[in-house]
N, C-alpha and C positions, 0 to 999 in steps of 0.2 A: 522616383517612380517607380510602378509596378507595374508586375504585365504578368498576365497571366496567361493561360496556355491549359484550351482548351478542360478550363472550371468546371466543374459539380455544379447539378444545382446546389448543393447546400451550400459554397462559396458566395453563391450572386449576393447574396445577403448585405459580404464583406466588403464587396464590387462596390455594391452603390452604394452605401455608405456616406455622407458627406462629412465633412472635418468638422468637430465637436470643439468647443471648448465651453471651459467654467465660466457660465453668465451674474450670481450670484453678485460677485464686489459692485459689477458692471448695473448689474439693474439697482441696486442701491442710492447710487450715483447717480443714474436717469434720477429715480425718484427726489433724491433731495432737489435737485437742480432743475426740475420742475413743479413741485412744491413751492421753491424761492419766486420763481419766475409769475408761479398764480398771483401769490400776494403781493412782491413790487413791482411787477409789469417794467417797464421800458428800464428801469434801473439796474434790476437785476439783471434783462437780459443786456447793455452795456457791460457792466461788473463781468460777463462772460465770456462775452468778447475780450473783452481785454483781455483775461485770465486765455482764454482759450485759441485766440485764433492771435494773440499778441497785438491788436489793435485799442488804442483808445475813439471810440467816435462821439462826435459830440450830437449828430442825430442818426437815426434810421437808417430814412429814408431816404433813396436814390433818389436826386435832382432831374428837371429836366435838361441844366446847363452840363449834368456829366452826362446823360443821355442823348443830348450831341455829341461831347467832346469821342465818345464811343465811335459814335455816326466814322469821326476818321482817324480809327486809329487801326480801323478793320480794314483791311485791303479790297477792293476790290472786287477781283476773286474768288473772296472767302465771304465776302455779303452776295453773292454769285451764286455761291455754291448753296447758301444757306438760304436761297428764295427758290433756287428748283428745288430740293429738298421737303424745304415750306412746300412747296406747291402738290406734291405726288401725296404726303401726306395730308394732307385737307382735302385731294381727288377719292382718295383711300377711305378718308372716315366720312367724307361727306355720303359717297354709298351707302352707310350703314345707320342712315337716321329713319327711325322707325316708322311706319303705317300703320294705324291701326283701325280695327273695323267692326263694326258692331256685329252684335251676333243675337240672335234671336237662341235663343235654351228653349223658352217654351213660347206656348202664342204667347203673347202678353207678358213677356220678362225678356228686355231687354240689359247687355248686358257690353263694354266697349271700356276698353285701354287709351289714355292719354301718359305719354310721356314728357315730361315737364326736366328740363335741366337746374341742375343745386346753384342754387341762385349764390353761394358768397364758396368757392374754393381755392385752397393751398397749397401750393406748390414747393416741394425741395427740391434743391440744386445743388449736387457736391460743387467743392471746387478744390482746392486741396492740389493731391498730384495734376487732376488729370480736371478741368473745370468745365464739368457737360454742359455746354451748347446746344450740343443733339437734343438734352432731356427736356427743355427748353419747348423747342417744338415736338418736341413729341409728349406733351401733358397739356400746350397751354393752346397748339393748335387743334385740339376734339373741344376743348372747353370750349373756343371761342365757337367752334360749331354748334355745340349743342346750346347755346342761347346764354351761359351760363353771363348772370352780372356782371361781378365780380372777379377779375382771375390776380389773386394775392400770390407773389415772389417771392420766396428768403432763399437768400446766397451768400454763405462769406464772401467777406470782403478779404484784399492782401495787406501789407502789412505796415501798404500807403494809405488803407482807407477806401479802397476807390475795387467795383467789381470788375470781373474779368470784361475787359469793350464782347467781346464775341459774345458775349451771355446776353450783355444790355443791347444790343444790337436786334438777336436772333429774338430775342421779347417783345421787342417794337414792332416786327416782323409778325409777328402771332395773334398782339393784341393783348400783351397783357397788361391788369389795371396798376397796379401800384408794385415796385421793385424795394425789398428793406435789406438791409444788409446784419446777417444777421446767419448766422454756422448754426450746427451738430446742435444736440442739443435743446439750445435755446430756444432755435426757429422752429419747432417742432412748439416746444411750449406757448413763444411769441402765438402763433396762428391753432391753436388747441384752443387758447384760457381769454386771447385777444388782450391787448397790453396797450397802453396812451395811444400808440405808434399803427399797435397794425390790428386790421381789423380779426376779432376772431371770425374760422368759419369753419362750413359745416362737413365737410370731407379733406383732405392730403395726402395728394399724392408724390411720388416720385422716393429716388433711393439713396444707399448714405451709406454709411459706414455701422458698422454693430450697436454703437451709441443710438446712432438716427432711429436706425430700425426697431432698440428695445425702445426708446421714443416712442415714438410713434403704435405701437405695439399697445404701451400704457397707457396714452392716452382715448384708442383706443377703447378702452374697456367701461367708460365713463361722460368721455365729454364730446368725442367728435368721430366721424367714419375714418376711416383709411383707403388706401386700394388695395391693399394686398399683402397679406406677411410675405417677409423677404427674407432669405440668407446673401449669402456671396453667392457674384456669379457663374455660371457654368456653361460647356457646353457639352455632347456627345458628335460625336464622328460618325458615320455609315463607309465602312470603305470596304470594294471588294477590289481582284485581281487588276480592274480597269481607273480606276481613282490613279488622279495625280497626286503623287506623294506631295512634291512642293505644296499644291495646293492644299491637302488634308493639312500638314504642318504649317501652314499660311493659320488654318482658320486656328488651327492650335494654340499657338501662339498666342494670337489677336485676342484671346480668348484670356489666357495666363496673363500676360501686363497689366488685365483693371487689378489685380489683386494679391497681395500674397495668399489672402485665402478663396483664391478660386479655381476652381476643379477643372478641368477638360479628362473626358475621356471617350477612346480610341476605341470601336468595337469591329474589326474582324476579321475575313470570310480568311482571307490569305496569310500565309508567313512570312511570306515573303515581302509584302505591305508592309507588315510591322513591320521589319526591318527596314523596309527603305525611308520609311516615316520617321524613324527611331531617327536614322542617320541625319535625316534633313531636317527634326526636330535641331537637332544640336547644331548642324550650322547655322542656321537662320538665326538661334538664339543668339550665337559670337556678336549677331551684327546690330541687335536693338540696341538702344538705349536703355530699355527699361530692361534692360537685360535680367536686372537684380530680382528683381521684384518678379518675371518670368517662371526664373528660376527655381522660386520658394514655391509660390503658384505650383509649379508642375510638380515637386513630392506631393501633392496632396491626388493625384495624376495618377491614370491607369490606363493600357492598353491593355485589350483584350481581344486572345484569339479564341473562335466559336466556330464547329464544325458546318453552320448550317444557313441560311437566310433567317431562318423561322426563330431559332435560337438568336439570333442575329436582333430580329423585332423585340421577342420573349428580354430581352433582358435592358434595350432599350427603355420598352412601354414599362418597364421595372421603376428603372432610375427616374424615369420621367424629368426630363431638364427642360432647362429653360430654354437653351437654342440644343435645334437638334440638324444637323446639314446629313444630307443624303447624297456621297459621291458612289453610287454604285451604277450599272448598266443599266437595272431596269426601276431605277428611284421614282417613275408613277407606280408603279404598284407597293412599292413598300411605304408609301410616300399613301396610301390607301389603309395600311394598314397602322398608322400610327395611330393611338389611341388619348396615348396620354406625352402631352410639348407643349411648352410656352409657344414659342416660333419653327417654323421648318422650311429647311434651305433645299428648293431640290438641282441636284443636277452639277456640273463640273464649274460654272459660270456662277451661282447665287450661292456667294459668300456669307456670311454672317456680320460682316461689314455693311453689307450692301443694307441688310434690314437696321441695322445698327443707323445707318445714318439716310436714305434715301429712297431707298426703294417706295418706300409710302407706308409700308405696315409700321405697327411702333413695336418699339425697343422695351418698352416697360414691362419685365412680363414676370412672370410665379419663377423661383427657385426652390429646389429645398425640399423639390418634392414637390412641392402644393403645386405643379403642373397637374397634378388627379383630382385637386379638387376645384381650381380654378385659371382661366382665364388671364388673359395680359390685358391692359387699357386699353379702353375701347368706345367708339362714343359712347354707349349704353352705363358706362362708368359713371360717366359725367350727369347722368339722369335719375329721375324717378320714376316710376310706372303707378297711374293713380287710374285705380278701377271707377267703375261709374255701371250704372245698373237702373235702371229704371221695369216699372210696375206697374198695368192697366190694369181693370176692375176684373177682368180677364182673366191676368195671370195672376190675382189673387186667388182664385177658380183652382186654376188649374195645381199651385202649389200650396196651399195655403193649411190643407190641410198634412198635406207630408211635414212642413214647420211645427205646427201643432204639435205633431207624435217625435218629433223628433227633440225641442225642448221638450217635452213634456217624461223623456226616457232618459235627460237626463238633468233631469230637477229641475230647470229652468225655468223659474214656475212665469221669471218676469215676461223670460223671453217667450212664452208660449203666446200670454198676456197681450204683444203687440203684432202679435198673426191675428188675435182671438176676435180684438175689436174692429177690427179691419173687415174680417168674415163677417162679425152681425152688421156693422153696419153696410153692408153691401148684402145681409140676409143669404148668406151662405150656410149649408147646413151641413155638418158631419159627413 
């Protein structure tokens, strides 16, 4: 953990820097695996499942019997929690439905948009140390609302060849079409290229480790769209003297336990609060089952003491965090000044984990500073906007000559002629 007290502006670039790794060898490995899957399909996927996930699979698809079995392995209490979260996520994302309208740009010229769902989407759900069944809800629920005809999900199986039952229950509740026992790079390749078992999708969503992220970016170059570029997960907490140090420490640690490459950033205007939070983080850290992971993540993390609220906002907007928690007395006013963030949590009771699970907002968010240009997953992520235009004879009279002049100026004579022949038909003179 690095502590910066009243750092000059020249030092801010160091504060907001994310951990960087040499990905040269990783990218080579990813490219080789993807190339093999493209050539050999299911056979390659099964080989990599044996190699990476240590499980020999006869079939890749999850059966209905396995889905039914999972229902009996999840407690009623957890199932009810999943249903509650699904309801809230659904309510929030239904509110995002696009309503288009026809616009008359000139007499006789009408333009409009129609929102059309992506027909087939692929969802990647990490397993490993933390099977993220909540991510199933976050990705599949808006896909279903959008009207995607086929929702394909890949997730790594355990050594017993089975998928975590909570992932399967969440998938059934959210309306996933097909589920496959495939993890890592091989899952991304299977969905991007298609295999004998796995349908080729048009867009891939979901988080993952560095190999998964590299694979998504690789296939996005020439094969399939992806939700967003991403890096390790992160949180920034803004705290003044009124902040609850127990709450702040809990929010920092909830992010740190994601993985050793996660990053947390505390920015405060109170030196006393900085010391209190530091002590509280150490106390709570000792109580965590994932203490070792969180402790390593804290090595990448920073506590920053600044002079003013203005500096606090300027620094967090420069950082552009995935998650931004504002625990200050004037959090509503500060929220209005946030311009770069994935998702913002306001006041003492809006912990990041509320958004991660059940408040209704989506937890698939831009990381690594990408919040300067990207938003998190929402209903529009699963749709395309198709534009339409209709011209009458009157419309040609209004814009025809302008089209001819512009096409001629760009030396695109065929473009000009497409309008000229219509003007001639209507006996419209220059």
